[in-house]
N, CA, C and O atoms as CSV, one atom per row, in Angstrom:
chain,resi,resn,atom,element,x,y,z
A,1,MET,N,N,13.634,-9.553,-8.317
A,1,MET,CA,C,13.531,-8.330,-9.100
A,1,MET,C,C,12.082,-8.139,-9.542
A,1,MET,O,O,11.474,-9.058,-10.092
A,2,ALA,N,N,11.542,-6.981,-9.310
A,2,ALA,CA,C,10.173,-6.684,-9.706
A,2,ALA,C,C,10.155,-6.340,-11.192
A,2,ALA,O,O,10.869,-5.440,-11.631
A,3,ASN,N,N,9.351,-7.045,-11.954
A,3,ASN,CA,C,9.266,-6.782,-13.382
A,3,ASN,C,C,8.187,-5.766,-13.717
A,3,ASN,O,O,8.213,-5.146,-14.780
A,4,PHE,N,N,7.234,-5.598,-12.800
A,4,PHE,CA,C,6.132,-4.678,-13.033
A,4,PHE,C,C,5.932,-3.790,-11.810
A,4,PHE,O,O,6.152,-4.213,-10.675
A,5,CYS,N,N,5.514,-2.556,-12.062
A,5,CYS,CA,C,5.241,-1.611,-10.987
A,5,CYS,C,C,4.053,-2.114,-10.170
A,5,CYS,O,O,3.037,-2.521,-10.734
A,6,LYS,N,N,4.178,-2.086,-8.850
A,6,LYS,CA,C,3.104,-2.564,-7.980
A,6,LYS,C,C,1.907,-1.624,-7.976
A,6,LYS,O,O,0.813,-2.026,-7.579
A,7,ARG,N,N,2.090,-0.396,-8.403
A,7,ARG,CA,C,0.972,0.548,-8.408
A,7,ARG,C,C,0.218,0.530,-9.732
A,7,ARG,O,O,-1.001,0.359,-9.742
A,8,CYS,N,N,0.926,0.703,-10.856
A,8,CYS,CA,C,0.243,0.837,-12.144
A,8,CYS,C,C,0.315,-0.413,-13.010
A,8,CYS,O,O,-0.462,-0.550,-13.956
A,9,GLY,N,N,1.229,-1.325,-12.706
A,9,GLY,CA,C,1.338,-2.562,-13.463
A,9,GLY,C,C,2.180,-2.478,-14.722
A,9,GLY,O,O,2.304,-3.467,-15.445
A,10,ARG,N,N,2.763,-1.316,-15.000
A,10,ARG,CA,C,3.604,-1.179,-16.191
A,10,ARG,C,C,4.946,-1.873,-15.967
A,10,ARG,O,O,5.384,-2.026,-14.826
A,11,PRO,N,N,5.599,-2.293,-17.052
A,11,PRO,CA,C,6.929,-2.908,-16.908
A,11,PRO,C,C,7.931,-1.893,-16.347
A,11,PRO,O,O,7.887,-0.711,-16.690
A,12,THR,N,N,8.817,-2.358,-15.498
A,12,THR,CA,C,9.851,-1.490,-14.933
A,12,THR,C,C,11.167,-1.767,-15.639
A,12,THR,O,O,11.386,-2.856,-16.170
A,13,ARG,N,N,12.053,-0.752,-15.638
A,13,ARG,CA,C,13.302,-0.883,-16.367
A,13,ARG,C,C,14.543,-0.598,-15.526
A,13,ARG,O,O,15.650,-0.948,-15.936
A,14,SER,N,N,14.389,0.011,-14.391
A,14,SER,CA,C,15.580,0.441,-13.662
A,14,SER,C,C,15.855,-0.451,-12.451
A,14,SER,O,O,14.983,-1.173,-11.968
A,15,ALA,N,N,17.084,-0.372,-11.987
A,15,ALA,CA,C,17.469,-1.117,-10.785
A,15,ALA,C,C,16.737,-0.563,-9.562
A,15,ALA,O,O,16.390,-1.310,-8.647
A,16,ARG,N,N,16.507,0.739,-9.553
A,16,ARG,CA,C,15.790,1.356,-8.433
A,16,ARG,C,C,14.356,0.842,-8.356
A,16,ARG,O,O,13.825,0.637,-7.265
A,17,ALA,N,N,13.733,0.634,-9.509
A,17,ALA,CA,C,12.376,0.085,-9.541
A,17,ALA,C,C,12.363,-1.335,-8.988
A,17,ALA,O,O,11.412,-1.740,-8.320
A,18,ALA,N,N,13.414,-2.082,-9.267
A,18,ALA,CA,C,13.511,-3.436,-8.726
A,18,ALA,C,C,13.634,-3.403,-7.207
A,18,ALA,O,O,13.097,-4.275,-6.525
A,19,GLU,N,N,14.332,-2.407,-6.674
A,19,GLU,CA,C,14.488,-2.267,-5.219
A,19,GLU,C,C,13.198,-1.848,-4.540
A,19,GLU,O,O,12.821,-2.405,-3.509
A,20,THR,N,N,12.516,-0.855,-5.124
A,20,THR,CA,C,11.355,-0.268,-4.459
A,20,THR,C,C,10.040,-0.941,-4.808
A,20,THR,O,O,9.090,-0.859,-4.029
A,21,GLY,N,N,9.955,-1.608,-5.960
A,21,GLY,CA,C,8.711,-2.221,-6.394
A,21,GLY,C,C,7.811,-1.278,-7.176
A,21,GLY,O,O,6.736,-1.676,-7.625
A,22,TYR,N,N,8.241,-0.030,-7.343
A,22,TYR,CA,C,7.455,0.968,-8.071
A,22,TYR,C,C,8.282,1.528,-9.218
A,22,TYR,O,O,9.501,1.657,-9.109
A,23,GLY,N,N,7.610,1.861,-10.328
A,23,GLY,CA,C,8.271,2.567,-11.414
A,23,GLY,C,C,8.628,3.974,-10.966
A,23,GLY,O,O,8.187,4.428,-9.910
A,24,GLU,N,N,9.419,4.657,-11.762
A,24,GLU,CA,C,9.929,5.975,-11.359
A,24,GLU,C,C,8.806,6.972,-11.069
A,24,GLU,O,O,8.823,7.635,-10.033
A,25,HIS,N,N,7.841,7.081,-11.965
A,25,HIS,CA,C,6.751,8.034,-11.774
A,25,HIS,C,C,5.901,7.661,-10.550
A,25,HIS,O,O,5.582,8.520,-9.728
A,26,CYS,N,N,5.544,6.401,-10.437
A,26,CYS,CA,C,4.721,5.953,-9.306
A,26,CYS,C,C,5.483,6.060,-7.985
A,26,CYS,O,O,4.898,6.394,-6.955
A,27,ARG,N,N,6.788,5.778,-8.014
A,27,ARG,CA,C,7.585,5.859,-6.784
A,27,ARG,C,C,7.559,7.268,-6.223
A,27,ARG,O,O,7.405,7.455,-5.016
A,28,ARG,N,N,7.710,8.269,-7.094
A,28,ARG,CA,C,7.674,9.650,-6.611
A,28,ARG,C,C,6.325,9.961,-5.975
A,28,ARG,O,O,6.273,10.571,-4.907
A,29,GLY,N,N,5.235,9.552,-6.614
A,29,GLY,CA,C,3.905,9.815,-6.069
A,29,GLY,C,C,3.635,9.075,-4.775
A,29,GLY,O,O,3.057,9.637,-3.844
A,30,VAL,N,N,4.049,7.815,-4.709
A,30,VAL,CA,C,3.829,7.017,-3.504
A,30,VAL,C,C,4.663,7.568,-2.347
A,30,VAL,O,O,4.167,7.672,-1.225
A,31,TYR,N,N,5.900,7.915,-2.605
A,31,TYR,CA,C,6.742,8.458,-1.536
A,31,TYR,C,C,6.245,9.828,-1.079
A,31,TYR,O,O,6.338,10.154,0.104
A,32,ARG,N,N,5.724,10.625,-1.994
A,32,ARG,CA,C,5.153,11.922,-1.627
A,32,ARG,C,C,3.939,11.703,-0.717
A,32,ARG,O,O,3.773,12.399,0.285
A,33,ALA,N,N,3.102,10.739,-1.072
A,33,ALA,CA,C,1.932,10.421,-0.242
A,33,ALA,C,C,2.369,9.882,1.121
A,33,ALA,O,O,1.757,10.201,2.139
A,34,ALA,N,N,3.414,9.075,1.142
A,34,ALA,CA,C,3.908,8.535,2.411
A,34,ALA,C,C,4.417,9.657,3.311
A,34,ALA,O,O,4.180,9.634,4.519
A,35,ARG,N,N,5.113,10.639,2.736
A,35,ARG,CA,C,5.583,11.775,3.535
A,35,ARG,C,C,4.409,12.573,4.092
A,35,ARG,O,O,4.454,13.033,5.233
A,36,ALA,N,N,3.359,12.738,3.291
A,36,ALA,CA,C,2.174,13.455,3.763
A,36,ALA,C,C,1.483,12.688,4.886
A,36,ALA,O,O,1.013,13.293,5.850
A,37,LEU,N,N,1.417,11.374,4.771
A,37,LEU,CA,C,0.835,10.561,5.840
A,37,LEU,C,C,1.657,10.674,7.119
A,37,LEU,O,O,1.103,10.806,8.211
A,38,GLU,N,N,2.969,10.623,6.981
A,38,GLU,CA,C,3.859,10.762,8.136
A,38,GLU,C,C,3.655,12.113,8.821
A,38,GLU,O,O,3.642,12.198,10.049
A,39,ALA,N,N,3.496,13.159,8.026
A,39,ALA,CA,C,3.366,14.510,8.578
A,39,ALA,C,C,2.056,14.698,9.333
A,39,ALA,O,O,1.948,15.600,10.164
A,40,SER,N,N,1.063,13.861,9.055
A,40,SER,CA,C,-0.226,14.017,9.728
A,40,SER,C,C,-0.132,13.714,11.222
A,40,SER,O,O,-0.922,14.226,12.015
A,41,GLY,N,N,0.831,12.885,11.600
A,41,GLY,CA,C,1.014,12.558,13.012
A,41,GLY,C,C,0.043,11.509,13.535
A,41,GLY,O,O,0.132,11.132,14.703
A,42,HIS,N,N,-0.867,11.034,12.723
A,42,HIS,CA,C,-1.834,10.024,13.158
A,42,HIS,C,C,-1.175,8.638,13.114
A,42,HIS,O,O,-0.499,8.320,12.136
A,43,PRO,N,N,-1.355,7.814,14.144
A,43,PRO,CA,C,-0.681,6.516,14.171
A,43,PRO,C,C,-1.086,5.584,13.021
A,43,PRO,O,O,-0.252,4.833,12.516
A,44,VAL,N,N,-2.346,5.627,12.606
A,44,VAL,CA,C,-2.783,4.789,11.480
A,44,VAL,C,C,-2.099,5.257,10.195
A,44,VAL,O,O,-1.660,4.436,9.390
A,45,ALA,N,N,-2.008,6.562,10.004
A,45,ALA,CA,C,-1.349,7.115,8.823
A,45,ALA,C,C,0.134,6.760,8.819
A,45,ALA,O,O,0.701,6.474,7.765
A,46,HIS,N,N,0.758,6.777,9.982
A,46,HIS,CA,C,2.179,6.428,10.094
A,46,HIS,C,C,2.409,4.980,9.662
A,46,HIS,O,O,3.351,4.705,8.919
A,47,ARG,N,N,1.573,4.060,10.112
A,47,ARG,CA,C,1.719,2.642,9.755
A,47,ARG,C,C,1.432,2.431,8.271
A,47,ARG,O,O,2.080,1.606,7.627
A,48,ALA,N,N,0.466,3.171,7.721
A,48,ALA,CA,C,0.176,3.081,6.285
A,48,ALA,C,C,1.377,3.552,5.470
A,48,ALA,O,O,1.708,2.950,4.448
A,49,ALA,N,N,2.026,4.614,5.911
A,49,ALA,CA,C,3.218,5.119,5.225
A,49,ALA,C,C,4.333,4.075,5.239
A,49,ALA,O,O,5.044,3.907,4.247
A,50,GLU,N,N,4.482,3.380,6.355
A,50,GLU,CA,C,5.493,2.318,6.431
A,50,GLU,C,C,5.206,1.214,5.417
A,50,GLU,O,O,6.126,0.709,4.773
A,51,LEU,N,N,3.944,0.839,5.273
A,51,LEU,CA,C,3.568,-0.178,4.281
A,51,LEU,C,C,3.892,0.282,2.871
A,51,LEU,O,O,4.400,-0.495,2.062
A,52,LEU,N,N,3.600,1.545,2.572
A,52,LEU,CA,C,3.848,2.059,1.225
A,52,LEU,C,C,5.330,2.060,0.886
A,52,LEU,O,O,5.717,1.662,-0.212
A,53,VAL,N,N,6.153,2.501,1.815
A,53,VAL,CA,C,7.590,2.576,1.559
A,53,VAL,C,C,8.200,1.183,1.473
A,53,VAL,O,O,9.093,0.949,0.658
A,54,ALA,N,N,7.733,0.262,2.298
A,54,ALA,CA,C,8.259,-1.098,2.289
A,54,ALA,C,C,7.773,-1.893,1.078
A,54,ALA,O,O,8.342,-2.937,0.758
A,55,ALA,N,N,6.737,-1.417,0.406
A,55,ALA,CA,C,6.169,-2.067,-0.778
A,55,ALA,C,C,5.771,-3.512,-0.487
A,55,ALA,O,O,6.049,-4.414,-1.276
A,56,THR,N,N,5.117,-3.719,0.656
A,56,THR,CA,C,4.668,-5.059,1.020
A,56,THR,C,C,3.263,-5.344,0.526
A,56,THR,O,O,2.672,-6.359,0.895
A,57,LEU,N,N,2.719,-4.467,-0.301
A,57,LEU,CA,C,1.387,-4.654,-0.868
A,57,LEU,C,C,1.534,-5.266,-2.261
A,57,LEU,O,O,2.316,-4.781,-3.078
A,58,VAL,N,N,0.788,-6.320,-2.524
A,58,VAL,CA,C,0.871,-7.005,-3.812
A,58,VAL,C,C,-0.492,-6.928,-4.491
A,58,VAL,O,O,-1.488,-7.366,-3.915
A,59,PRO,N,N,-0.558,-6.375,-5.718
A,59,PRO,CA,C,-1.851,-6.276,-6.395
A,59,PRO,C,C,-2.403,-7.657,-6.728
A,59,PRO,O,O,-1.668,-8.573,-7.099
A,60,TRP,N,N,-3.713,-7.775,-6.584
A,60,TRP,CA,C,-4.416,-9.017,-6.876
A,60,TRP,C,C,-5.766,-8.619,-7.429
A,60,TRP,O,O,-6.315,-7.603,-7.003
A,61,LYS,N,N,-6.307,-9.350,-8.329
A,61,LYS,CA,C,-7.593,-9.018,-8.960
A,61,LYS,C,C,-7.546,-7.655,-9.650
A,61,LYS,O,O,-8.391,-6.793,-9.408
A,62,LYS,N,N,-6.555,-7.478,-10.502
A,62,LYS,CA,C,-6.411,-6.276,-11.340
A,62,LYS,C,C,-6.361,-4.980,-10.534
A,62,LYS,O,O,-6.933,-3.974,-10.955
A,63,GLY,N,N,-5.701,-4.986,-9.408
A,63,GLY,CA,C,-5.497,-3.783,-8.617
A,63,GLY,C,C,-6.684,-3.344,-7.792
A,63,GLY,O,O,-6.610,-2.316,-7.118
A,64,LYS,N,N,-7.782,-4.090,-7.819
A,64,LYS,CA,C,-8.937,-3.725,-6.997
A,64,LYS,C,C,-8.809,-4.300,-5.601
A,64,LYS,O,O,-9.315,-3.727,-4.636
A,65,VAL,N,N,-8.143,-5.413,-5.497
A,65,VAL,CA,C,-7.886,-6.057,-4.209
A,65,VAL,C,C,-6.385,-6.260,-4.112
A,65,VAL,O,O,-5.723,-6.581,-5.098
A,66,TRP,N,N,-5.860,-6.068,-2.916
A,66,TRP,CA,C,-4.425,-6.193,-2.692
A,66,TRP,C,C,-4.182,-7.190,-1.576
A,66,TRP,O,O,-4.968,-7.290,-0.634
A,67,LYS,N,N,-3.081,-7.930,-1.691
A,67,LYS,CA,C,-2.631,-8.785,-0.605
A,67,LYS,C,C,-1.639,-7.961,0.204
A,67,LYS,O,O,-0.673,-7.419,-0.333
A,68,VAL,N,N,-1.896,-7.877,1.503
A,68,VAL,CA,C,-1.050,-7.075,2.379
A,68,VAL,C,C,-0.462,-7.983,3.449
A,68,VAL,O,O,-1.194,-8.675,4.157
A,69,ALA,N,N,0.846,-7.979,3.564
A,69,ALA,CA,C,1.505,-8.793,4.573
A,69,ALA,C,C,1.404,-8.103,5.927
A,69,ALA,O,O,1.949,-7.017,6.125
A,70,GLY,N,N,0.710,-8.739,6.846
A,70,GLY,CA,C,0.610,-8.232,8.206
A,70,GLY,C,C,1.660,-8.887,9.083
A,70,GLY,O,O,2.535,-9.593,8.583
A,71,LYS,N,N,1.579,-8.660,10.381
A,71,LYS,CA,C,2.556,-9.242,11.296
A,71,LYS,C,C,2.413,-10.754,11.404
A,71,LYS,O,O,3.404,-11.472,11.538
A,72,THR,N,N,1.169,-11.235,11.345
A,72,THR,CA,C,0.939,-12.667,11.545
A,72,THR,C,C,0.239,-13.342,10.382
A,72,THR,O,O,0.154,-14.570,10.361
A,73,ALA,N,N,-0.262,-12.598,9.422
A,73,ALA,CA,C,-1.015,-13.193,8.323
A,73,ALA,C,C,-0.978,-12.291,7.100
A,73,ALA,O,O,-0.457,-11.176,7.145
A,74,ILE,N,N,-1.538,-12.789,6.012
A,74,ILE,CA,C,-1.698,-12.000,4.795
A,74,ILE,C,C,-3.173,-11.643,4.684
A,74,ILE,O,O,-4.037,-12.518,4.741
A,75,TYR,N,N,-3.457,-10.357,4.525
A,75,TYR,CA,C,-4.829,-9.866,4.498
A,75,TYR,C,C,-5.214,-9.455,3.088
A,75,TYR,O,O,-4.380,-8.968,2.325
A,76,MET,N,N,-6.471,-9.653,2.748
A,76,MET,CA,C,-7.022,-9.211,1.477
A,76,MET,C,C,-7.679,-7.857,1.738
A,76,MET,O,O,-8.581,-7.742,2.569
A,77,THR,N,N,-7.218,-6.841,1.023
A,77,THR,CA,C,-7.631,-5.468,1.318
A,77,THR,C,C,-7.998,-4.733,0.043
A,77,THR,O,O,-7.330,-4.877,-0.981
A,78,SER,N,N,-9.059,-3.946,0.109
A,78,SER,CA,C,-9.390,-3.016,-0.972
A,78,SER,C,C,-9.324,-1.613,-0.366
A,78,SER,O,O,-8.973,-1.451,0.802
A,79,ALA,N,N,-9.657,-0.623,-1.152
A,79,ALA,CA,C,-9.607,0.754,-0.651
A,79,ALA,C,C,-10.663,1.011,0.417
A,79,ALA,O,O,-10.559,1.987,1.161
A,80,THR,N,N,-11.671,0.161,0.506
A,80,THR,CA,C,-12.756,0.389,1.471
A,80,THR,C,C,-12.919,-0.721,2.502
A,80,THR,O,O,-13.576,-0.511,3.521
A,81,THR,N,N,-12.343,-1.889,2.268
A,81,THR,CA,C,-12.523,-2.996,3.210
A,81,THR,C,C,-11.214,-3.730,3.445
A,81,THR,O,O,-10.305,-3.702,2.615
A,82,CYS,N,N,-11.139,-4.382,4.585
A,82,CYS,CA,C,-9.976,-5.198,4.927
A,82,CYS,C,C,-10.470,-6.340,5.811
A,82,CYS,O,O,-11.409,-6.168,6.588
A,83,ASN,N,N,-9.842,-7.497,5.691
A,83,ASN,CA,C,-10.264,-8.617,6.524
A,83,ASN,C,C,-9.340,-8.843,7.719
A,83,ASN,O,O,-9.324,-9.930,8.297
A,84,CYS,N,N,-8.572,-7.821,8.089
A,84,CYS,CA,C,-7.715,-7.944,9.266
A,84,CYS,C,C,-8.568,-7.813,10.534
A,84,CYS,O,O,-9.664,-7.255,10.487
A,85,PRO,N,N,-8.074,-8.319,11.653
A,85,PRO,CA,C,-8.845,-8.215,12.899
A,85,PRO,C,C,-9.123,-6.774,13.312
A,85,PRO,O,O,-10.185,-6.495,13.869
A,86,GLY,N,N,-8.205,-5.860,13.056
A,86,GLY,CA,C,-8.401,-4.469,13.439
A,86,GLY,C,C,-9.557,-3.814,12.714
A,86,GLY,O,O,-10.273,-2.996,13.291
A,87,ALA,N,N,-9.745,-4.170,11.444
A,87,ALA,CA,C,-10.829,-3.572,10.663
A,87,ALA,C,C,-12.190,-4.103,11.079
A,87,ALA,O,O,-13.194,-3.406,10.932
A,88,THR,N,N,-12.241,-5.320,11.594
A,88,THR,CA,C,-13.536,-5.890,11.971
A,88,THR,C,C,-14.079,-5.273,13.254
A,88,THR,O,O,-15.280,-5.347,13.514
A,89,TYR,N,N,-13.216,-4.667,14.055
A,89,TYR,CA,C,-13.659,-4.088,15.327
A,89,TYR,C,C,-13.772,-2.572,15.301
A,89,TYR,O,O,-14.086,-1.956,16.320
A,90,ARG,N,N,-13.519,-1.965,14.149
A,90,ARG,CA,C,-13.597,-0.509,14.040
A,90,ARG,C,C,-14.831,-0.116,13.257
A,90,ARG,O,O,-15.332,-0.914,12.464
A,91,PRO,N,N,-15.339,1.097,13.456
A,91,PRO,CA,C,-16.582,1.491,12.770
A,91,PRO,C,C,-16.440,1.620,11.260
A,91,PRO,O,O,-17.402,1.348,10.541
A,92,THR,N,N,-15.285,2.022,10.755
A,92,THR,CA,C,-15.091,2.131,9.307
A,92,THR,C,C,-13.794,1.443,8.925
A,92,THR,O,O,-12.830,1.442,9.691
A,93,ALA,N,N,-13.775,0.865,7.748
A,93,ALA,CA,C,-12.589,0.128,7.309
A,93,ALA,C,C,-11.412,1.054,7.051
A,93,ALA,O,O,-10.263,0.619,7.131
A,94,ASN,N,N,-11.669,2.316,6.744
A,94,ASN,CA,C,-10.568,3.219,6.445
A,94,ASN,C,C,-9.745,3.587,7.670
A,94,ASN,O,O,-8.727,4.266,7.538
A,95,THR,N,N,-10.156,3.159,8.855
A,95,THR,CA,C,-9.301,3.370,10.012
A,95,THR,C,C,-8.244,2.272,10.113
A,95,THR,O,O,-7.330,2.365,10.932
A,96,CYS,N,N,-8.363,1.250,9.298
A,96,CYS,CA,C,-7.358,0.195,9.227
A,96,CYS,C,C,-6.209,0.694,8.349
A,96,CYS,O,O,-6.440,1.195,7.248
A,97,TYR,N,N,-4.982,0.558,8.832
A,97,TYR,CA,C,-3.866,1.108,8.067
A,97,TYR,C,C,-3.621,0.365,6.759
A,97,TYR,O,O,-3.042,0.938,5.836
A,98,HIS,N,N,-4.045,-0.891,6.653
A,98,HIS,CA,C,-3.928,-1.601,5.385
A,98,HIS,C,C,-4.796,-0.917,4.322
A,98,HIS,O,O,-4.352,-0.687,3.197
A,99,ALA,N,N,-6.042,-0.596,4.698
A,99,ALA,CA,C,-6.961,0.046,3.759
A,99,ALA,C,C,-6.510,1.449,3.381
A,99,ALA,O,O,-6.716,1.880,2.247
A,100,VAL,N,N,-5.900,2.162,4.312
A,100,VAL,CA,C,-5.389,3.501,4.013
A,100,VAL,C,C,-4.273,3.409,2.979
A,100,VAL,O,O,-4.247,4.194,2.031
A,101,ALA,N,N,-3.349,2.462,3.147
A,101,ALA,CA,C,-2.246,2.293,2.194
A,101,ALA,C,C,-2.775,1.900,0.825
A,101,ALA,O,O,-2.300,2.417,-0.187
A,102,VAL,N,N,-3.744,0.999,0.770
A,102,VAL,CA,C,-4.306,0.575,-0.507
A,102,VAL,C,C,-5.054,1.726,-1.169
A,102,VAL,O,O,-5.007,1.867,-2.391
A,103,ALA,N,N,-5.742,2.551,-0.382
A,103,ALA,CA,C,-6.453,3.707,-0.949
A,103,ALA,C,C,-5.477,4.660,-1.617
A,103,ALA,O,O,-5.809,5.254,-2.643
A,104,VAL,N,N,-4.288,4.820,-1.065
A,104,VAL,CA,C,-3.269,5.676,-1.684
A,104,VAL,C,C,-2.829,5.072,-3.016
A,104,VAL,O,O,-2.693,5.788,-4.008
A,105,LEU,N,N,-2.608,3.762,-3.041
A,105,LEU,CA,C,-2.169,3.122,-4.279
A,105,LEU,C,C,-3.260,3.087,-5.338
A,105,LEU,O,O,-2.976,3.169,-6.533
A,106,ALA,N,N,-4.497,2.966,-4.902
A,106,ALA,CA,C,-5.606,2.896,-5.857
A,106,ALA,C,C,-5.968,4.255,-6.430
A,106,ALA,O,O,-6.653,4.331,-7.450
A,107,ALA,N,N,-5.524,5.322,-5.798
A,107,ALA,CA,C,-5.865,6.682,-6.269
A,107,ALA,C,C,-5.127,7.035,-7.540
A,107,ALA,O,O,-5.298,8.134,-8.068
């Protein structure tokens, strides 16, 4: 059971918050952002939306850095950088779907 919202860090009170990992207000905003990412049709945005809905991002270092569960490892990600292999070979870190998901949560 999640005791704190993964986005804002406030205590959660509902069973739905325990399921989703987000408080009621943050859940609406995160899901709205996920729908917008899905609608863009971009594959990176689609994968970022999946991360947001699955709530596999865990805040670390007061929400400035997040631990993101990847397929084979756990990556340390901020809104601008990621240490995943995909981010190291791309010109900008924001093309990494981990960084896109974290940027949505950090906004």
